[in-house]
Each structure stands twice: as C-alpha cells, then as structure tokens.
Residue, then its C-alpha position, 0 to 999 in steps of 0.5 A: p254592496v251599496t244602492a242609490g239612496s241607501i247612503v244619505v249625503p247631506y247637501g254640499h258634503a261628501v262621505g268618506n270611508e273611515k280608512w281615509r281618515g288622516s290621509e293626504i286626500s282628507q287633509k287636502l279636502q279640509g276647508k274646501i268641502k265638508l267631509i264626514f267619515e263613516d264605517g261600512l261603506g264597503l267597496v266605496d271610498f267617497h260618496l259625493s251625493n246619494k247617487t254618485c260615488i268614487l272608487y279610488i285606485s292607488e299606485a300601490d293597488l295597481v302594483a299589488g295585483d288584481e284585487f282592485k279589478r275584483r273590487l270594481v267588478r263586484f261594485r259594478n255587479a252589485s250597485s245601482l250607484s253611478g261610480i267614478v273611478i279615480v286612478e293614480r297614474t304615476p311613472i310606476s303605475e303607467q305600465y298598468f294604466l291601459a289595462v285599467q282603462k280598458l276594464v273600467v271604460l270599455e268593459l264596465g262602462m264607468v268613468l275613469l279619471p287619472v290623477a298624479n297623486q292624492g293632492e290632485a285627487a282632492q282637487l278633483i273631488t272638490q270640483l265633483v262635489s261642487f258640480s254635484v251641488r249645482e246638479q242638486s240645486k237644479d233638481r230643487s228648482s225643477n221640483p214643482f213642490l219646492r218651486k211653488q214653496c219659493s214662489q209663495l214665499a216671494e209672493a208673501s214678502v211682496f204682499r207685506t212690502v206693498q202693505q208698507i205703503p201709506g194708506v194701503g192695507k191688506t185689501k188694497a195691497l191684494l187689489l194692487l197686486q192682482q192688477f199690476g202683478n209685481i212691484h216693478r209694474l206697480c212702481n211705474a204705474s201712473v196716478k190714473e192707473l192707480e186711481a182705477v184700483v184704489g181711488q184718488t187719495v190713496a193713488q196719490q199717496i202711492y205715487t208719491f211714496 
C-alpha cells in the first residue's frame, strides 16, 4: 500500500508503474509530459502528484473477472492517496461498466473516468498532470514562506533598478522606495515630490531619466 507523500513526484512529472513501459499509453504520453518509470508502485499504475494517483482498469481486466475489484478495495483500505480510476469502456466491456461504476463511485467513493482506449487515457493523464501542476503552483503561491521569498527577490531587483538612475546610490534608492513604494509611482512623481526626498539636483536628474 502507498501512503500520501511516500512517493515523491517531481514537479510537472508523472511516475508510472514499470509494467507500463513500452505500452501505448506511455508512447502517447511521450513529449506531452515527463514520465518516470518505477518498480514497486504496487496497486498503483500512475502517480500524478504526491497526493493523487491513477488505477487503470483495462478491457482485459474487466473480462478476466473480479481481480480488479479486489485491487480497488485493497487500495481504498490501505492508502491515504486520492485515487482516480480510469476504466476502458468498450463495446466488449460495456456489460460490466455499470457494476464497476457502482463499486468505484458509490461503494468506494472514488473518481471514475471512462475512456475508449489507451490513447484517450493518455490524453486524460496529460490533462490531469497539467491540472495537478496548476494546483501545486497555487499551493506555492499560498505558501507564505515562498511568497515572502518571491517578494524579497522582487524588492531586491527593484532596489537595484533604482540605483541605476544617475546620482542615486543605495541610500537615496532606499529613501525613494520608502517614499514612493514602487517604480510606477516613482516614474510618475513630479520634480517637487522628488525634491522633498533627494534634493533639487538629484530630483531633476531622476525626472529627466
């Protein structure tokens, strides 16, 4: 069983079970997403992020009997990951589909996504990975530590930019940014407003620049 966070999925990648190497899905995913293959994923076919994974049920699995049901139940009981079940819904597997839907959605409370073939599954995985990347980006922007880092970097680059103005050194740059807050307001400041901060000569230089 796999718990959330125990598999580390690099940002913008997916981790696939070794058994899918060379399959139609992995060929169709090439060039769309970065796919890494690993042994030992157990019940899981693809990891989209540290929290989300895919269990794939093929037409052959459906026709072969109840093994796939046992796999889903074992996953649900043992894993803290959020599992998405992709099922091949074809003319041959159609007769089993309602029973699978009932098990996955109603009994196990998991997401079920039907596809016609592995090619369609690859498109779906690509979309899910890009969605997962967007979600992770949101997490990054809501992380106060990372946000602080970004704003510090932005402030540092603005500070360096202001120092490029003729006659403005570190001290005056600091005074100007404290007074005007950002480049935009500094650019639109009048000579009089600038004089109040840095004196007449430098104010004129900044205004001309």
